[in-house]
C-alpha positions as CSV (number, residue, x, y, z in Angstrom):
1,X,0.3,-0.1,0.1
2,X,1.4,3.4,-1.1
3,X,1.8,6.2,1.6
4,X,-1.0,8.2,0.0
5,X,-3.2,5.2,0.3
6,X,-2.4,4.7,4.0
7,X,-3.8,8.4,5.0
8,X,-7.0,7.9,3.4
9,X,-10.3,7.6,5.3
10,X,-9.4,9.7,8.6
11,X,-12.4,11.4,10.6
12,X,-12.4,15.2,9.7
13,X,-14.5,15.9,12.8
14,X,-11.8,14.3,15.1
15,X,-9.1,15.8,13.3
16,X,-10.6,19.5,13.6
17,X,-10.9,19.1,17.3
18,X,-7.3,18.2,17.3
19,X,-6.5,21.3,15.2
20,X,-8.2,23.3,17.3
21,X,-6.2,22.3,20.5
22,X,-3.2,23.8,18.3
23,X,-5.1,26.9,16.7
24,X,-7.2,28.3,19.3
25,X,-6.1,29.9,22.7
26,X,-9.3,31.0,24.6
27,X,-11.1,33.2,21.9
28,X,-7.9,33.9,20.0
29,X,-7.3,32.3,16.7
30,X,-4.3,31.4,14.5
31,X,-4.1,33.3,11.4
32,X,-1.3,33.7,8.6
33,X,-2.3,36.9,7.0
34,X,-4.7,39.6,6.4
35,X,-5.3,41.0,2.8
36,X,-7.2,42.7,0.5
37,X,-8.8,40.2,-2.5
38,X,-10.5,40.8,-6.1
39,X,-13.2,38.0,-5.0
40,X,-16.8,39.3,-4.5
41,X,-16.1,42.4,-6.5
42,X,-13.4,43.1,-3.7
43,X,-13.2,42.0,0.1
44,X,-11.1,42.2,3.0
45,X,-9.8,38.7,4.1
46,X,-8.4,37.0,6.9
47,X,-6.5,33.6,6.1
48,X,-6.7,31.2,9.2
49,X,-4.0,28.4,9.8
50,X,-5.5,24.7,9.9
51,X,-7.8,22.6,7.8
52,X,-9.6,19.4,8.4
53,X,-9.4,18.2,5.1
54,X,-6.3,17.3,3.1
55,X,-7.7,18.4,-0.7
56,X,-5.4,17.2,-3.3
57,X,-6.1,20.4,-5.4
58,X,-5.7,22.7,-2.3
59,X,-4.0,26.2,-3.0
60,X,-3.2,27.1,0.7
61,X,0.2,25.3,1.3
62,X,1.8,24.9,4.6
63,X,-0.8,26.9,6.5
64,X,-3.2,24.2,6.0
65,X,-1.1,21.7,7.5
66,X,1.8,23.2,9.5
67,X,0.3,24.4,12.6
68,X,3.4,26.0,13.8
69,X,2.9,28.8,11.4
70,X,1.2,31.9,12.0
71,X,0.0,34.1,14.9
72,X,-2.8,34.3,17.3
73,X,-5.3,36.9,17.0
74,X,-8.1,38.4,19.2
75,X,-11.6,38.8,18.1
76,X,-11.5,42.5,18.2
77,X,-8.1,42.7,16.5
78,X,-9.1,40.7,13.6
79,X,-12.4,42.9,13.5
80,X,-10.2,45.9,13.4
81,X,-7.6,44.6,10.9
82,X,-10.5,43.3,8.5
83,X,-12.6,46.7,8.9
84,X,-9.4,48.4,8.3
85,X,-8.8,46.8,5.1
86,X,-12.2,47.1,4.1
87,X,-12.4,51.0,4.8
88,X,-9.2,51.6,3.0
89,X,-10.4,50.0,-0.3
90,X,-14.0,50.7,-0.2
91,X,-14.9,46.8,0.2
92,X,-18.5,46.1,1.2
93,X,-17.1,42.2,2.1
94,X,-15.0,40.8,4.7
95,X,-14.4,36.9,4.7
96,X,-12.3,34.3,6.5
97,X,-10.6,32.2,4.1
98,X,-7.3,29.8,3.7
99,X,-7.7,27.2,6.2
100,X,-11.2,26.3,8.0
101,X,-12.7,29.1,9.7
102,X,-15.2,27.1,11.6
103,X,-12.3,25.2,13.6
104,X,-12.3,27.5,16.8
105,X,-15.8,28.3,16.5
106,X,-15.6,30.3,19.8
107,X,-13.5,32.5,17.8
108,X,-15.5,33.0,14.9
109,X,-18.7,34.1,17.1
110,X,-17.0,36.7,18.9
111,X,-15.9,38.1,15.5
112,X,-19.5,37.8,14.0
113,X,-20.8,39.5,17.4
114,X,-18.2,42.6,16.6
115,X,-19.2,43.1,12.7
116,X,-23.0,42.6,13.8
117,X,-22.9,45.4,16.3
118,X,-20.5,48.1,14.6
119,X,-20.3,47.4,10.8
120,X,-22.4,47.8,7.9
121,X,-20.2,45.2,5.9
122,X,-21.4,41.6,5.1
123,X,-19.3,39.0,6.4
124,X,-19.0,35.9,4.1
125,X,-17.9,32.7,6.1
126,X,-16.4,30.3,3.5
127,X,-16.2,26.9,4.8
128,X,-16.2,23.2,3.6
129,X,-19.3,22.3,6.0
130,X,-17.9,19.6,7.9
131,X,-18.4,21.0,11.3
132,X,-21.8,22.6,10.6
133,X,-23.1,19.3,9.4
134,X,-21.8,17.5,12.2
135,X,-23.0,19.9,14.6
136,X,-26.3,21.1,14.2
137,X,-26.1,23.7,16.9
138,X,-23.4,25.5,14.9
139,X,-26.1,26.6,12.3
140,X,-28.5,27.5,14.9
141,X,-25.6,29.7,16.5
142,X,-25.2,31.3,13.1
143,X,-28.4,32.3,12.7
144,X,-28.2,34.9,15.0
145,X,-26.2,37.0,12.5
146,X,-27.9,39.1,9.9
147,X,-25.0,40.3,8.3
148,X,-23.7,36.9,7.6
149,X,-23.6,34.7,4.1
150,X,-22.2,31.4,4.5
151,X,-20.6,29.7,1.4
152,X,-20.3,26.0,1.5
153,X,-17.9,24.4,-0.8
154,X,-18.5,20.9,-2.0
155,X,-15.8,19.0,-2.9
156,X,-17.2,15.8,-4.8
157,X,-20.4,14.5,-6.1
158,X,-20.0,10.9,-4.2
159,X,-18.7,9.4,-1.1
160,X,-16.0,7.6,-3.2
161,X,-14.5,10.6,-4.8
162,X,-14.8,12.8,-1.6
163,X,-12.3,10.3,0.1
164,X,-9.7,10.4,-2.9
165,X,-10.0,14.3,-3.1
166,X,-9.9,15.0,0.6
167,X,-8.5,11.9,2.2
168,X,-11.3,11.9,4.8
169,X,-13.6,8.9,5.3
170,X,-16.5,8.0,2.8
171,X,-19.2,8.8,5.1
172,X,-17.9,12.3,5.9
173,X,-19.3,13.0,2.6
174,X,-22.7,13.7,4.0
175,X,-21.5,16.3,6.5
176,X,-21.6,19.5,4.0
177,X,-25.0,18.2,2.8
178,X,-26.3,17.9,6.2
179,X,-24.8,21.3,6.5
180,X,-27.0,22.6,3.8
181,X,-30.0,21.3,5.2
182,X,-29.1,22.6,8.8
183,X,-28.6,26.2,7.1
184,X,-31.7,26.1,5.3
185,X,-33.6,24.8,8.3
186,X,-32.5,27.9,10.3
187,X,-33.1,30.3,7.2
188,X,-29.5,31.4,7.3
189,X,-28.4,33.2,4.0
190,X,-26.0,30.8,2.0
191,X,-25.0,29.2,-1.3
192,X,-23.1,26.2,-2.5
193,X,-20.1,26.2,-4.8
194,X,-19.8,22.8,-6.2
195,X,-15.9,21.8,-7.3
196,X,-16.9,20.1,-10.4
197,X,-13.5,19.4,-11.9
198,X,-14.1,15.8,-10.7
199,X,-16.8,13.6,-11.6
200,X,-19.2,13.0,-14.3
201,X,-21.8,15.3,-15.2
202,X,-24.6,12.9,-14.3
203,X,-22.9,12.4,-10.7
204,X,-23.5,16.0,-10.3
205,X,-26.5,16.2,-11.7
206,X,-27.7,13.6,-9.0
207,X,-26.0,15.3,-6.4
208,X,-27.8,18.7,-7.3
209,X,-30.9,16.7,-7.4
210,X,-30.3,15.8,-3.6
211,X,-29.5,19.6,-2.5
212,X,-33.1,20.5,-3.9
213,X,-34.6,17.7,-1.9
214,X,-32.6,19.1,1.2
215,X,-32.9,22.8,0.6
216,X,-35.7,23.5,-1.8
217,X,-35.4,24.6,-5.6
218,X,-34.1,28.1,-4.9
219,X,-31.1,26.4,-4.1
220,X,-29.9,26.0,-7.9
221,X,-30.3,29.6,-8.7
222,X,-27.3,30.5,-6.8
223,X,-24.8,27.5,-7.1
224,X,-21.4,28.6,-7.9
225,X,-18.9,26.3,-9.9
226,X,-15.7,26.7,-8.2
227,X,-12.5,26.7,-10.6
228,X,-9.7,24.4,-10.1
229,X,-6.6,26.6,-10.3
230,X,-3.9,24.0,-11.1
231,X,-0.7,25.4,-8.9
232,X,2.3,23.1,-9.4
233,X,2.0,21.5,-5.9
234,X,-1.4,20.4,-6.6
235,X,-0.6,19.0,-9.9
236,X,1.7,16.9,-8.6
237,X,-0.3,15.6,-5.9
238,X,-3.4,14.8,-8.4
239,X,-1.1,13.0,-10.7
240,X,0.3,10.5,-7.8
241,X,-3.3,10.0,-6.9
242,X,-4.1,9.4,-10.7
243,X,-6.8,12.1,-10.9
244,X,-7.5,14.1,-14.2
245,X,-9.6,16.8,-13.9
246,X,-12.3,17.6,-16.7
247,X,-11.3,21.1,-16.6
248,X,-8.8,23.7,-14.8
249,X,-6.6,26.5,-15.5
250,X,-3.1,27.3,-14.7
251,X,-2.0,30.5,-13.1
252,X,0.4,32.6,-15.3
């Protein structure tokens, strides 16, 4: 058995709890940078350390896996940094990206409190949906915030492909789908981003049908197709796994 094959099939919820012990101190959370970005027409971004998936196509690099990287930031300080970047560039949106921002949920909630009470910007939570799907109470808590929009990235259209692409156990495929149902049940603003570079059109069509059953037909109108940006490290990992994307683009 290859080294890649040996690490397939971990529990991403348990991994998230282990990572949280390293990236959360009280309500302070580890980040590796704050920046401006062109996405959503311009947004201020806080990139967090640590993720509970091991996606072969991930662009983040070392801060995903090396938890020694980064610096701890209090929710109020994170708010001030994001607000300062947004104000300087005239951005309407702020977001957390890089790693998985629902790891360290106490920090996220405190950060959202600051934006809810003192800012008119929209906070975009970019998540893989694992923890929201595993812990319905997360969705219930997030429903308190009116200036929040959740973007759930669905990495694959089947359990088998999910395991190949993310390294997580096949049954964890259901967590992002559960997250969609939880968010819909609590009336949150959200949309799904489908990472459709792998898997057949039939497979993705079946998944979309399942999403409609979970959240209603309106979910289809706002589906985002997430592009595969094929950076060199991702290209090497995919080659090792024998995975060929249906479509992608390479950065210049």
